[in-house]
VMD Tcl script that builds the backbone (N, CA, C; Angstrom):
set m [mol new atoms 540]
animate dup $m
set s [atomselect $m all]
$s set {name element resname resid chain x y z} {
  {N N UNK 1 A 203.565 -116.725 10.426}
  {CA C UNK 1 A 202.166 -116.393 10.629}
  {C C UNK 1 A 201.335 -117.137 9.586}
  {N N UNK 2 A 200.573 -118.111 10.026}
  {CA C UNK 2 A 199.847 -118.949 9.080}
  {C C UNK 2 A 198.767 -118.211 8.291}
  {N N UNK 3 A 198.176 -117.197 8.859}
  {CA C UNK 3 A 197.114 -116.457 8.169}
  {C C UNK 3 A 197.588 -115.110 7.651}
  {N N UNK 4 A 198.857 -114.819 7.780}
  {CA C UNK 4 A 199.374 -113.544 7.310}
  {C C UNK 4 A 199.170 -112.445 8.333}
  {N N UNK 5 A 199.759 -111.283 8.093}
  {CA C UNK 5 A 199.650 -110.184 9.053}
  {C C UNK 5 A 198.268 -109.539 9.038}
  {N N UNK 6 A 197.746 -109.281 10.215}
  {CA C UNK 6 A 196.518 -108.515 10.384}
  {C C UNK 6 A 196.494 -108.019 11.825}
  {N N UNK 7 A 197.134 -106.905 12.093}
  {CA C UNK 7 A 197.139 -106.387 13.466}
  {C C UNK 7 A 195.720 -106.114 13.956}
  {N N UNK 8 A 195.418 -106.605 15.145}
  {CA C UNK 8 A 194.098 -106.421 15.738}
  {C C UNK 8 A 194.294 -105.759 17.095}
  {N N UNK 9 A 193.899 -104.496 17.198}
  {CA C UNK 9 A 194.003 -103.752 18.444}
  {C C UNK 9 A 193.020 -102.590 18.407}
  {N N UNK 10 A 192.869 -101.949 19.538}
  {CA C UNK 10 A 192.005 -100.775 19.641}
  {C C UNK 10 A 192.639 -99.845 20.658}
  {N N UNK 11 A 192.801 -98.584 20.292}
  {CA C UNK 11 A 193.409 -97.639 21.231}
  {C C UNK 11 A 193.178 -96.211 20.775}
  {N N UNK 12 A 192.789 -95.384 21.714}
  {CA C UNK 12 A 192.761 -93.934 21.526}
  {C C UNK 12 A 193.461 -93.314 22.720}
  {N N UNK 13 A 194.049 -92.204 22.514}
  {CA C UNK 13 A 194.854 -91.524 23.528}
  {C C UNK 13 A 194.098 -91.304 24.843}
  {N N UNK 14 A 192.787 -91.108 24.785}
  {CA C UNK 14 A 191.988 -90.802 25.976}
  {C C UNK 14 A 191.647 -92.028 26.817}
  {N N UNK 15 A 191.922 -93.220 26.342}
  {CA C UNK 15 A 191.527 -94.446 27.041}
  {C C UNK 15 A 192.040 -94.456 28.479}
  {N N UNK 16 A 191.221 -94.991 29.375}
  {CA C UNK 16 A 191.556 -95.064 30.804}
  {C C UNK 16 A 191.838 -96.497 31.268}
  {N N UNK 17 A 191.270 -97.463 30.543}
  {CA C UNK 17 A 191.456 -98.875 30.875}
  {C C UNK 17 A 192.221 -99.525 29.732}
  {N N UNK 18 A 193.172 -100.372 30.085}
  {CA C UNK 18 A 193.937 -101.115 29.091}
  {C C UNK 18 A 193.741 -102.603 29.338}
  {N N UNK 19 A 193.329 -103.317 28.308}
  {CA C UNK 19 A 193.214 -104.770 28.345}
  {C C UNK 19 A 194.355 -105.321 27.497}
  {N N UNK 20 A 195.249 -106.075 28.132}
  {CA C UNK 20 A 196.361 -106.686 27.399}
  {C C UNK 20 A 196.151 -108.191 27.394}
  {N N UNK 21 A 196.014 -108.748 26.204}
  {CA C UNK 21 A 195.804 -110.179 26.060}
  {C C UNK 21 A 196.979 -110.857 25.398}
  {N N UNK 22 A 196.740 -112.076 24.959}
  {CA C UNK 22 A 197.806 -112.900 24.389}
  {C C UNK 22 A 198.048 -112.549 22.931}
  {N N UNK 23 A 197.156 -112.970 22.064}
  {CA C UNK 23 A 197.248 -112.720 20.626}
  {C C UNK 23 A 195.864 -112.991 20.058}
  {N N UNK 24 A 195.535 -112.400 18.943}
  {CA C UNK 24 A 194.218 -112.663 18.364}
  {C C UNK 24 A 194.056 -114.142 18.022}
  {N N UNK 25 A 192.862 -114.673 18.292}
  {CA C UNK 25 A 192.535 -116.022 17.856}
  {C C UNK 25 A 192.120 -115.995 16.390}
  {N N UNK 26 A 191.796 -117.156 15.852}
  {CA C UNK 26 A 191.447 -117.260 14.432}
  {C C UNK 26 A 190.217 -116.420 14.091}
  {N N UNK 27 A 189.181 -116.458 14.943}
  {CA C UNK 27 A 187.967 -115.683 14.658}
  {C C UNK 27 A 188.250 -114.186 14.708}
  {N N UNK 28 A 189.006 -113.763 15.695}
  {CA C UNK 28 A 189.362 -112.346 15.805}
  {C C UNK 28 A 190.203 -111.931 14.601}
  {N N UNK 29 A 191.114 -112.787 14.188}
  {CA C UNK 29 A 191.920 -112.487 13.000}
  {C C UNK 29 A 191.008 -112.306 11.783}
  {N N UNK 30 A 190.009 -113.163 11.680}
  {CA C UNK 30 A 189.085 -113.107 10.545}
  {C C UNK 30 A 188.254 -111.828 10.552}
  {N N UNK 31 A 187.730 -111.438 11.718}
  {CA C UNK 31 A 186.829 -110.280 11.796}
  {C C UNK 31 A 187.564 -108.959 11.975}
  {N N UNK 32 A 188.768 -109.009 12.549}
  {CA C UNK 32 A 189.494 -107.778 12.837}
  {C C UNK 32 A 188.975 -107.051 14.066}
  {N N UNK 33 A 188.126 -107.717 14.845}
  {CA C UNK 33 A 187.540 -107.120 16.052}
  {C C UNK 33 A 188.118 -107.840 17.268}
  {N N UNK 34 A 188.814 -107.123 18.167}
  {CA C UNK 34 A 189.430 -107.791 19.319}
  {C C UNK 34 A 188.394 -108.397 20.260}
  {N N UNK 35 A 188.714 -109.554 20.780}
  {CA C UNK 35 A 187.870 -110.244 21.756}
  {C C UNK 35 A 186.458 -110.481 21.218}
  {N N UNK 36 A 186.322 -110.711 19.933}
  {CA C UNK 36 A 185.023 -110.943 19.303}
  {C C UNK 36 A 184.745 -112.446 19.244}
  {N N UNK 37 A 184.727 -113.068 20.420}
  {CA C UNK 37 A 184.527 -114.509 20.512}
  {C C UNK 37 A 184.007 -114.827 21.911}
  {N N UNK 38 A 183.899 -116.101 22.226}
  {CA C UNK 38 A 183.360 -116.486 23.533}
  {C C UNK 38 A 184.252 -116.015 24.680}
  {N N UNK 39 A 185.548 -115.974 24.447}
  {CA C UNK 39 A 186.449 -115.445 25.477}
  {C C UNK 39 A 186.116 -113.988 25.764}
  {N N UNK 40 A 185.845 -113.222 24.728}
  {CA C UNK 40 A 185.486 -111.819 24.889}
  {C C UNK 40 A 184.171 -111.639 25.618}
  {N N UNK 41 A 183.216 -112.519 25.356}
  {CA C UNK 41 A 181.936 -112.447 26.069}
  {C C UNK 41 A 182.159 -112.620 27.564}
  {N N UNK 42 A 182.975 -113.599 27.924}
  {CA C UNK 42 A 183.246 -113.828 29.344}
  {C C UNK 42 A 184.016 -112.652 29.946}
  {N N UNK 43 A 185.001 -112.136 29.227}
  {CA C UNK 43 A 185.778 -110.998 29.724}
  {C C UNK 43 A 184.877 -109.792 29.965}
  {N N UNK 44 A 183.991 -109.493 29.023}
  {CA C UNK 44 A 183.068 -108.360 29.202}
  {C C UNK 44 A 182.137 -108.590 30.390}
  {N N UNK 45 A 181.713 -109.837 30.597}
  {CA C UNK 45 A 180.873 -110.147 31.759}
  {C C UNK 45 A 181.646 -109.916 33.055}
  {N N UNK 46 A 182.899 -110.362 33.098}
  {CA C UNK 46 A 183.716 -110.099 34.288}
  {C C UNK 46 A 183.816 -108.605 34.547}
  {N N UNK 47 A 184.017 -107.839 33.491}
  {CA C UNK 47 A 184.203 -106.391 33.617}
  {C C UNK 47 A 182.890 -105.658 33.881}
  {N N UNK 48 A 181.769 -106.315 33.611}
  {CA C UNK 48 A 180.439 -105.719 33.730}
  {C C UNK 48 A 180.292 -104.516 32.794}
  {N N UNK 49 A 180.689 -104.719 31.541}
  {CA C UNK 49 A 180.535 -103.679 30.528}
  {C C UNK 49 A 179.781 -104.236 29.331}
  {N N UNK 50 A 179.113 -103.365 28.633}
  {CA C UNK 50 A 178.408 -103.735 27.413}
  {C C UNK 50 A 179.408 -103.798 26.258}
  {N N UNK 51 A 179.034 -104.447 25.161}
  {CA C UNK 51 A 179.912 -104.399 23.989}
  {C C UNK 51 A 180.186 -102.962 23.531}
  {N N UNK 52 A 179.191 -102.109 23.623}
  {CA C UNK 52 A 179.381 -100.708 23.219}
  {C C UNK 52 A 180.443 -100.027 24.072}
  {N N UNK 53 A 180.427 -100.268 25.360}
  {CA C UNK 53 A 181.449 -99.695 26.241}
  {C C UNK 53 A 182.812 -100.315 25.967}
  {N N UNK 54 A 182.836 -101.630 25.810}
  {CA C UNK 54 A 184.092 -102.343 25.601}
  {C C UNK 54 A 184.782 -101.891 24.320}
  {N N UNK 55 A 184.000 -101.646 23.284}
  {CA C UNK 55 A 184.581 -101.262 21.997}
  {C C UNK 55 A 184.662 -99.753 21.798}
  {N N UNK 56 A 184.512 -98.998 22.871}
  {CA C UNK 56 A 184.718 -97.549 22.821}
  {C C UNK 56 A 186.202 -97.302 23.101}
  {N N UNK 57 A 186.968 -97.089 22.048}
  {CA C UNK 57 A 188.424 -96.947 22.172}
  {C C UNK 57 A 188.833 -95.737 22.991}
  {N N UNK 58 A 187.940 -94.780 23.174}
  {CA C UNK 58 A 188.232 -93.635 24.015}
  {C C UNK 58 A 188.142 -93.966 25.494}
  {N N UNK 59 A 187.562 -95.139 25.815}
  {CA C UNK 59 A 187.463 -95.597 27.200}
  {C C UNK 59 A 188.395 -96.775 27.471}
  {N N UNK 60 A 188.370 -97.743 26.554}
  {CA C UNK 60 A 189.095 -98.990 26.769}
  {C C UNK 60 A 190.021 -99.259 25.589}
  {N N UNK 61 A 191.310 -99.332 25.881}
  {CA C UNK 61 A 192.298 -99.723 24.873}
  {C C UNK 61 A 192.499 -101.232 24.981}
  {N N UNK 62 A 192.678 -101.875 23.840}
  {CA C UNK 62 A 192.858 -103.323 23.800}
  {C C UNK 62 A 194.102 -103.623 22.980}
  {N N UNK 63 A 195.087 -104.209 23.645}
  {CA C UNK 63 A 196.344 -104.542 22.977}
  {C C UNK 63 A 196.682 -106.007 23.210}
  {N N UNK 64 A 197.157 -106.689 22.196}
  {CA C UNK 64 A 197.662 -108.041 22.389}
  {C C UNK 64 A 199.175 -108.013 22.591}
  {N N UNK 65 A 199.697 -109.089 23.103}
  {CA C UNK 65 A 201.148 -109.223 23.189}
  {C C UNK 65 A 201.741 -109.455 21.803}
  {N N UNK 66 A 200.947 -110.020 20.906}
  {CA C UNK 66 A 201.332 -110.182 19.498}
  {C C UNK 66 A 200.152 -109.703 18.668}
  {N N UNK 67 A 200.427 -109.079 17.568}
  {CA C UNK 67 A 199.371 -108.401 16.827}
  {C C UNK 67 A 198.711 -109.238 15.749}
  {N N UNK 68 A 199.181 -110.446 15.540}
  {CA C UNK 68 A 198.616 -111.306 14.508}
  {C C UNK 68 A 198.424 -112.710 15.070}
  {N N UNK 69 A 197.493 -113.451 14.487}
  {CA C UNK 69 A 197.217 -114.822 14.897}
  {C C UNK 69 A 198.480 -115.669 14.745}
  {N N UNK 70 A 198.956 -116.309 15.841}
  {CA C UNK 70 A 200.215 -117.048 15.779}
  {C C UNK 70 A 200.090 -118.468 15.227}
  {N N UNK 71 A 198.873 -118.957 15.055}
  {CA C UNK 71 A 198.668 -120.315 14.559}
  {C C UNK 71 A 198.193 -121.246 15.656}
  {N N UNK 72 A 197.868 -122.448 15.260}
  {CA C UNK 72 A 197.296 -123.432 16.166}
  {C C UNK 72 A 198.373 -124.399 16.642}
  {N N UNK 73 A 198.331 -124.678 17.952}
  {CA C UNK 73 A 199.222 -125.670 18.536}
  {C C UNK 73 A 198.447 -126.914 18.919}
  {N N UNK 74 A 199.061 -127.805 19.675}
  {CA C UNK 74 A 198.402 -129.060 20.040}
  {C C UNK 74 A 197.272 -128.871 21.049}
  {N N UNK 75 A 197.370 -127.871 21.912}
  {CA C UNK 75 A 196.339 -127.681 22.937}
  {C C UNK 75 A 195.706 -126.298 22.869}
  {N N UNK 76 A 195.696 -125.709 21.704}
  {CA C UNK 76 A 195.122 -124.369 21.544}
  {C C UNK 76 A 196.018 -123.539 20.651}
  {N N UNK 77 A 195.806 -122.242 20.685}
  {CA C UNK 77 A 196.622 -121.360 19.859}
  {C C UNK 77 A 198.065 -121.350 20.354}
  {N N UNK 78 A 198.973 -121.144 19.423}
  {CA C UNK 78 A 200.385 -121.025 19.781}
  {C C UNK 78 A 200.611 -119.761 20.604}
  {N N UNK 79 A 201.708 -119.696 21.357}
  {CA C UNK 79 A 201.995 -118.480 22.124}
  {C C UNK 79 A 202.274 -117.304 21.193}
  {N N UNK 80 A 202.087 -116.095 21.712}
  {CA C UNK 80 A 202.389 -114.917 20.896}
  {C C UNK 80 A 203.875 -114.873 20.557}
  {N N UNK 81 A 204.153 -114.366 19.387}
  {CA C UNK 81 A 205.555 -114.254 18.974}
  {C C UNK 81 A 206.192 -113.086 19.728}
  {N N UNK 82 A 207.283 -113.332 20.458}
  {CA C UNK 82 A 207.860 -112.298 21.324}
  {C C UNK 82 A 208.373 -111.075 20.577}
  {N N UNK 83 A 208.783 -111.218 19.335}
  {CA C UNK 83 A 209.294 -110.053 18.614}
  {C C UNK 83 A 208.206 -109.003 18.400}
  {N N UNK 84 A 206.943 -109.429 18.369}
  {CA C UNK 84 A 205.853 -108.457 18.211}
  {C C UNK 84 A 205.773 -107.526 19.417}
  {N N UNK 85 A 205.801 -108.114 20.618}
  {CA C UNK 85 A 205.737 -107.292 21.827}
  {C C UNK 85 A 206.947 -106.377 21.915}
  {N N UNK 86 A 208.121 -106.923 21.658}
  {CA C UNK 86 A 209.341 -106.110 21.748}
  {C C UNK 86 A 209.307 -104.940 20.768}
  {N N UNK 87 A 208.789 -105.185 19.592}
  {CA C UNK 87 A 208.813 -104.170 18.553}
  {C C UNK 87 A 207.737 -103.105 18.735}
  {N N UNK 88 A 206.520 -103.500 19.138}
  {CA C UNK 88 A 205.392 -102.573 19.074}
  {C C UNK 88 A 204.786 -102.156 20.406}
  {N N UNK 89 A 204.814 -103.006 21.406}
  {CA C UNK 89 A 204.043 -102.735 22.619}
  {C C UNK 89 A 204.425 -101.419 23.287}
  {N N UNK 90 A 205.689 -101.182 23.528}
  {CA C UNK 90 A 206.100 -99.946 24.201}
  {C C UNK 90 A 205.774 -98.709 23.372}
  {N N UNK 91 A 205.858 -98.826 22.058}
  {CA C UNK 91 A 205.517 -97.695 21.188}
  {C C UNK 91 A 204.044 -97.321 21.323}
  {N N UNK 92 A 203.192 -98.322 21.355}
  {CA C UNK 92 A 201.758 -98.051 21.492}
  {C C UNK 92 A 201.454 -97.539 22.899}
  {N N UNK 93 A 202.032 -98.156 23.915}
  {CA C UNK 93 A 201.791 -97.723 25.295}
  {C C UNK 93 A 202.196 -96.269 25.518}
  {N N UNK 94 A 203.234 -95.824 24.855}
  {CA C UNK 94 A 203.681 -94.433 24.989}
  {C C UNK 94 A 202.621 -93.452 24.503}
  {N N UNK 95 A 201.715 -93.921 23.672}
  {CA C UNK 95 A 200.641 -93.072 23.149}
  {C C UNK 95 A 199.378 -93.142 23.997}
  {N N UNK 96 A 199.438 -93.840 25.131}
  {CA C UNK 96 A 198.278 -94.004 26.012}
  {C C UNK 96 A 198.597 -93.466 27.407}
  {N N UNK 97 A 198.700 -92.153 27.556}
  {CA C UNK 97 A 199.158 -91.587 28.825}
  {C C UNK 97 A 198.119 -91.565 29.945}
  {N N UNK 98 A 196.859 -91.877 29.645}
  {CA C UNK 98 A 195.805 -91.732 30.651}
  {C C UNK 98 A 195.336 -93.057 31.252}
  {N N UNK 99 A 196.041 -94.135 30.993}
  {CA C UNK 99 A 195.630 -95.443 31.504}
  {C C UNK 99 A 195.710 -95.439 33.034}
  {N N UNK 100 A 194.595 -95.808 33.665}
  {CA C UNK 100 A 194.520 -95.895 35.126}
  {C C UNK 100 A 194.450 -97.337 35.623}
  {N N UNK 101 A 193.992 -98.239 34.753}
  {CA C UNK 101 A 193.830 -99.640 35.136}
  {C C UNK 101 A 194.247 -100.517 33.962}
  {N N UNK 102 A 195.147 -101.459 34.228}
  {CA C UNK 102 A 195.602 -102.399 33.208}
  {C C UNK 102 A 195.205 -103.808 33.619}
  {N N UNK 103 A 194.463 -104.477 32.745}
  {CA C UNK 103 A 194.067 -105.862 32.958}
  {C C UNK 103 A 195.045 -106.749 32.204}
  {N N UNK 104 A 195.736 -107.593 32.931}
  {CA C UNK 104 A 196.754 -108.473 32.351}
  {C C UNK 104 A 196.136 -109.854 32.181}
  {N N UNK 105 A 195.668 -110.129 30.973}
  {CA C UNK 105 A 194.894 -111.335 30.701}
  {C C UNK 105 A 195.814 -112.447 30.205}
  {N N UNK 106 A 196.064 -113.397 31.074}
  {CA C UNK 106 A 196.881 -114.542 30.712}
  {C C UNK 106 A 198.339 -114.400 31.107}
  {N N UNK 107 A 199.030 -115.520 31.043}
  {CA C UNK 107 A 200.409 -115.604 31.529}
  {C C UNK 107 A 201.387 -114.758 30.733}
  {N N UNK 108 A 201.182 -114.615 29.427}
  {CA C UNK 108 A 202.147 -113.861 28.622}
  {C C UNK 108 A 202.112 -112.375 28.968}
  {N N UNK 109 A 200.925 -111.819 29.114}
  {CA C UNK 109 A 200.809 -110.409 29.506}
  {C C UNK 109 A 201.356 -110.209 30.913}
  {N N UNK 110 A 201.070 -111.145 31.805}
  {CA C UNK 110 A 201.556 -111.036 33.174}
  {C C UNK 110 A 203.078 -111.104 33.222}
  {N N UNK 111 A 203.665 -111.987 32.445}
  {CA C UNK 111 A 205.129 -112.096 32.422}
  {C C UNK 111 A 205.753 -110.795 31.939}
  {N N UNK 112 A 205.185 -110.205 30.905}
  {CA C UNK 112 A 205.757 -108.980 30.342}
  {C C UNK 112 A 205.610 -107.792 31.296}
  {N N UNK 113 A 204.424 -107.607 31.845}
  {CA C UNK 113 A 204.148 -106.406 32.635}
  {C C UNK 113 A 204.560 -106.530 34.097}
  {N N UNK 114 A 204.545 -107.736 34.640}
  {CA C UNK 114 A 204.897 -107.903 36.052}
  {C C UNK 114 A 206.355 -108.292 36.246}
  {N N UNK 115 A 206.959 -108.860 35.239}
  {CA C UNK 115 A 208.372 -109.232 35.336}
  {C C UNK 115 A 208.662 -110.071 36.564}
  {N N UNK 116 A 209.622 -109.658 37.360}
  {CA C UNK 116 A 210.033 -110.430 38.535}
  {C C UNK 116 A 208.985 -110.422 39.646}
  {N N UNK 117 A 207.986 -109.545 39.558}
  {CA C UNK 117 A 206.903 -109.544 40.550}
  {C C UNK 117 A 205.940 -110.711 40.346}
  {N N UNK 118 A 205.956 -111.288 39.156}
  {CA C UNK 118 A 205.060 -112.385 38.828}
  {C C UNK 118 A 205.415 -113.600 39.667}
  {N N UNK 119 A 204.411 -114.345 40.066}
  {CA C UNK 119 A 204.627 -115.573 40.828}
  {C C UNK 119 A 204.990 -116.722 39.878}
  {N N UNK 120 A 205.242 -117.884 40.439}
  {CA C UNK 120 A 205.715 -119.034 39.659}
  {C C UNK 120 A 204.689 -119.556 38.659}
  {N N UNK 121 A 203.405 -119.442 38.990}
  {CA C UNK 121 A 202.360 -119.943 38.094}
  {C C UNK 121 A 201.311 -118.865 37.875}
  {N N UNK 122 A 200.511 -119.053 36.848}
  {CA C UNK 122 A 199.407 -118.123 36.601}
  {C C UNK 122 A 198.464 -118.102 37.803}
  {N N UNK 123 A 198.143 -119.265 38.336}
  {CA C UNK 123 A 197.233 -119.332 39.482}
  {C C UNK 123 A 197.779 -118.536 40.658}
  {N N UNK 124 A 199.050 -118.698 40.966}
  {CA C UNK 124 A 199.650 -117.954 42.075}
  {C C UNK 124 A 199.665 -116.456 41.786}
  {N N UNK 125 A 199.907 -116.087 40.547}
  {CA C UNK 125 A 199.930 -114.665 40.174}
  {C C UNK 125 A 198.549 -114.057 40.324}
  {N N UNK 126 A 197.534 -114.742 39.811}
  {CA C UNK 126 A 196.167 -114.220 39.913}
  {C C UNK 126 A 195.730 -114.182 41.374}
  {N N UNK 127 A 196.078 -115.197 42.142}
  {CA C UNK 127 A 195.709 -115.232 43.563}
  {C C UNK 127 A 196.363 -114.097 44.349}
  {N N UNK 128 A 197.495 -113.609 43.880}
  {CA C UNK 128 A 198.210 -112.512 44.549}
  {C C UNK 128 A 197.814 -111.152 43.986}
  {N N UNK 129 A 196.656 -111.037 43.379}
  {CA C UNK 129 A 196.241 -109.807 42.699}
  {C C UNK 129 A 196.335 -108.581 43.592}
  {N N UNK 130 A 196.122 -108.722 44.880}
  {CA C UNK 130 A 196.186 -107.572 45.791}
  {C C UNK 130 A 197.587 -106.956 45.849}
  {N N UNK 131 A 198.600 -107.761 45.531}
  {CA C UNK 131 A 199.992 -107.306 45.609}
  {C C UNK 131 A 200.408 -106.390 44.466}
  {N N UNK 132 A 199.585 -106.276 43.447}
  {CA C UNK 132 A 199.987 -105.522 42.257}
  {C C UNK 132 A 199.400 -104.118 42.212}
  {N N UNK 133 A 198.801 -103.706 43.320}
  {CA C UNK 133 A 198.296 -102.340 43.412}
  {C C UNK 133 A 196.995 -102.149 42.661}
  {N N UNK 134 A 196.398 -101.013 42.820}
  {CA C UNK 134 A 195.093 -100.789 42.194}
  {C C UNK 134 A 195.152 -100.593 40.684}
  {N N UNK 135 A 196.331 -100.387 40.128}
  {CA C UNK 135 A 196.421 -100.069 38.697}
  {C C UNK 135 A 196.623 -101.290 37.803}
  {N N UNK 136 A 196.881 -102.467 38.394}
  {CA C UNK 136 A 197.116 -103.671 37.590}
  {C C UNK 136 A 196.352 -104.843 38.189}
  {N N UNK 137 A 195.631 -105.558 37.339}
  {CA C UNK 137 A 194.934 -106.760 37.785}
  {C C UNK 137 A 195.296 -107.924 36.865}
  {N N UNK 138 A 195.938 -108.963 37.399}
  {CA C UNK 138 A 196.198 -110.150 36.594}
  {C C UNK 138 A 194.945 -111.024 36.542}
  {N N UNK 139 A 194.615 -111.492 35.356}
  {CA C UNK 139 A 193.435 -112.328 35.162}
  {C C UNK 139 A 193.826 -113.591 34.399}
  {N N UNK 140 A 193.090 -114.691 34.627}
  {CA C UNK 140 A 193.299 -115.855 33.775}
  {C C UNK 140 A 192.698 -115.558 32.406}
  {N N UNK 141 A 193.064 -116.338 31.415}
  {CA C UNK 141 A 192.435 -116.144 30.108}
  {C C UNK 141 A 190.998 -116.642 30.206}
  {N N UNK 142 A 190.034 -115.883 29.699}
  {CA C UNK 142 A 188.626 -116.272 29.822}
  {C C UNK 142 A 188.172 -117.322 28.810}
  {N N UNK 143 A 189.082 -118.015 28.188}
  {CA C UNK 143 A 188.765 -119.009 27.163}
  {C C UNK 143 A 187.862 -120.115 27.697}
  {N N UNK 144 A 186.935 -120.585 26.873}
  {CA C UNK 144 A 186.147 -121.759 27.267}
  {C C UNK 144 A 187.031 -122.980 27.554}
  {N N UNK 145 A 188.222 -123.008 27.006}
  {CA C UNK 145 A 189.149 -124.116 27.279}
  {C C UNK 145 A 189.630 -124.113 28.734}
  {N N UNK 146 A 189.417 -123.028 29.447}
  {CA C UNK 146 A 189.876 -122.922 30.834}
  {C C UNK 146 A 188.797 -123.283 31.849}
  {N N UNK 147 A 187.754 -123.973 31.425}
  {CA C UNK 147 A 186.664 -124.333 32.343}
  {C C UNK 147 A 187.191 -125.037 33.592}
  {N N UNK 148 A 188.148 -125.923 33.422}
  {CA C UNK 148 A 188.701 -126.641 34.573}
  {C C UNK 148 A 189.338 -125.699 35.580}
  {N N UNK 149 A 190.037 -124.681 35.085}
  {CA C UNK 149 A 190.677 -123.720 35.981}
  {C C UNK 149 A 189.614 -122.998 36.813}
  {N N UNK 150 A 188.550 -122.562 36.152}
  {CA C UNK 150 A 187.500 -121.829 36.872}
  {C C UNK 150 A 186.797 -122.731 37.880}
  {N N UNK 151 A 186.594 -123.983 37.515}
  {CA C UNK 151 A 185.947 -124.936 38.423}
  {C C UNK 151 A 186.799 -125.163 39.670}
  {N N UNK 152 A 188.113 -125.240 39.499}
  {CA C UNK 152 A 189.004 -125.515 40.627}
  {C C UNK 152 A 189.413 -124.270 41.415}
  {N N UNK 153 A 189.058 -123.100 40.924}
  {CA C UNK 153 A 189.429 -121.850 41.598}
  {C C UNK 153 A 188.215 -120.919 41.718}
  {N N UNK 154 A 187.186 -121.354 42.452}
  {CA C UNK 154 A 185.968 -120.539 42.558}
  {C C UNK 154 A 186.205 -119.191 43.235}
  {N N UNK 155 A 187.291 -119.054 43.971}
  {CA C UNK 155 A 187.618 -117.782 44.622}
  {C C UNK 155 A 187.771 -116.663 43.602}
  {N N UNK 156 A 188.159 -117.004 42.369}
  {CA C UNK 156 A 188.375 -115.969 41.360}
  {C C UNK 156 A 187.094 -115.165 41.127}
  {N N UNK 157 A 186.005 -115.852 40.828}
  {CA C UNK 157 A 184.755 -115.122 40.557}
  {C C UNK 157 A 184.148 -114.566 41.840}
  {N N UNK 158 A 184.402 -115.207 42.951}
  {CA C UNK 158 A 183.845 -114.749 44.225}
  {C C UNK 158 A 184.589 -113.523 44.765}
  {N N UNK 159 A 185.928 -113.494 44.633}
  {CA C UNK 159 A 186.726 -112.440 45.249}
  {C C UNK 159 A 187.238 -111.384 44.272}
  {N N UNK 160 A 187.807 -111.821 43.161}
  {CA C UNK 160 A 188.464 -110.869 42.270}
  {C C UNK 160 A 187.496 -110.185 41.307}
  {N N UNK 161 A 186.545 -110.922 40.754}
  {CA C UNK 161 A 185.632 -110.319 39.771}
  {C C UNK 161 A 184.865 -109.128 40.354}
  {N N UNK 162 A 184.333 -109.196 41.580}
  {CA C UNK 162 A 183.661 -107.999 42.117}
  {C C UNK 162 A 184.593 -106.786 42.225}
  {N N UNK 163 A 185.845 -107.009 42.585}
  {CA C UNK 163 A 186.813 -105.910 42.659}
  {C C UNK 163 A 187.097 -105.373 41.262}
  {N N UNK 164 A 187.253 -106.264 40.304}
  {CA C UNK 164 A 187.446 -105.851 38.911}
  {C C UNK 164 A 186.298 -104.950 38.472}
  {N N UNK 165 A 185.076 -105.356 38.742}
  {CA C UNK 165 A 183.905 -104.560 38.346}
  {C C UNK 165 A 183.901 -103.193 39.025}
  {N N UNK 166 A 184.246 -103.166 40.298}
  {CA C UNK 166 A 184.300 -101.883 41.015}
  {C C UNK 166 A 185.342 -100.956 40.408}
  {N N UNK 167 A 186.512 -101.494 40.109}
  {CA C UNK 167 A 187.584 -100.666 39.545}
  {C C UNK 167 A 187.222 -100.167 38.151}
  {N N UNK 168 A 186.635 -101.034 37.342}
  {CA C UNK 168 A 186.207 -100.615 35.999}
  {C C UNK 168 A 185.189 -99.491 36.121}
  {N N UNK 169 A 184.188 -99.679 36.968}
  {CA C UNK 169 A 183.148 -98.662 37.135}
  {C C UNK 169 A 183.737 -97.351 37.634}
  {N N UNK 170 A 184.665 -97.424 38.576}
  {CA C UNK 170 A 185.270 -96.203 39.112}
  {C C UNK 170 A 186.084 -95.471 38.048}
  {N N UNK 171 A 186.866 -96.215 37.280}
  {CA C UNK 171 A 187.715 -95.584 36.261}
  {C C UNK 171 A 186.875 -95.013 35.125}
  {N N UNK 172 A 185.852 -95.757 34.720}
  {CA C UNK 172 A 185.010 -95.283 33.618}
  {C C UNK 172 A 183.913 -94.336 34.086}
  {N N UNK 173 A 183.714 -94.256 35.406}
  {CA C UNK 173 A 182.676 -93.374 35.927}
  {C C UNK 173 A 181.277 -93.876 35.642}
  {N N UNK 174 A 181.134 -95.209 35.557}
  {CA C UNK 174 A 179.839 -95.803 35.231}
  {C C UNK 174 A 179.571 -96.951 36.179}
  {N N UNK 175 A 178.325 -97.135 36.525}
  {CA C UNK 175 A 177.932 -98.243 37.399}
  {C C UNK 175 A 176.786 -99.014 36.756}
  {N N UNK 176 A 176.736 -100.306 37.077}
  {CA C UNK 176 A 175.643 -101.135 36.593}
  {C C UNK 176 A 175.498 -101.130 35.086}
  {N N UNK 177 A 176.593 -101.319 34.398}
  {CA C UNK 177 A 176.612 -101.156 32.948}
  {C C UNK 177 A 175.813 -102.222 32.210}
  {N N UNK 178 A 175.976 -103.461 32.581}
  {CA C UNK 178 A 175.342 -104.546 31.829}
  {C C UNK 178 A 173.891 -104.709 32.237}
  {N N UNK 179 A 173.105 -105.143 31.294}
  {CA C UNK 179 A 171.687 -105.387 31.547}
  {C C UNK 179 A 171.389 -106.869 31.365}
  {N N UNK 180 A 172.238 -107.724 31.919}
  {CA C UNK 180 A 172.061 -109.175 31.739}
  {C C UNK 180 A 170.976 -109.665 32.648}
}
mol reanalyze $m
mol bondsrecalc $m
mol representation Tube
mol addrep $m
């Protein structure tokens, strides 16, 4: 761990929505606030929630596959270290009995939670979102580095994002959250 240990997560037992991402980026590691970057802004927009709602741990739990910044690779951050997920993820999940909707953000979360149900690629997995039932939604990573993916897959924002917003609103019991 190039920056040392600094677990970044948010969870309270009452949470109804779970956001599982890859690992904290450098800015998140620095601030200690999950999704406190441009990726988080896009994710909150997809979810149609305000920062206040997103950071309410009694509503939304936020867990990474790895709890510390894994370092920088040639094309972005390195993948999460697998020993982190093996060691901590199930322990934390056991303390979240009220989760009704899990957002699987990125290939690492999808691989862990979907296992053999996952398709060959992230695109195929996200495109098959209807197959994972109402309690799990696979999402691409909302990173600005993924602009090309969003440009080549306009169906994501047209088809899946409205369903994501409906499910979030239904689980949280709130509608029209954002005032953008």
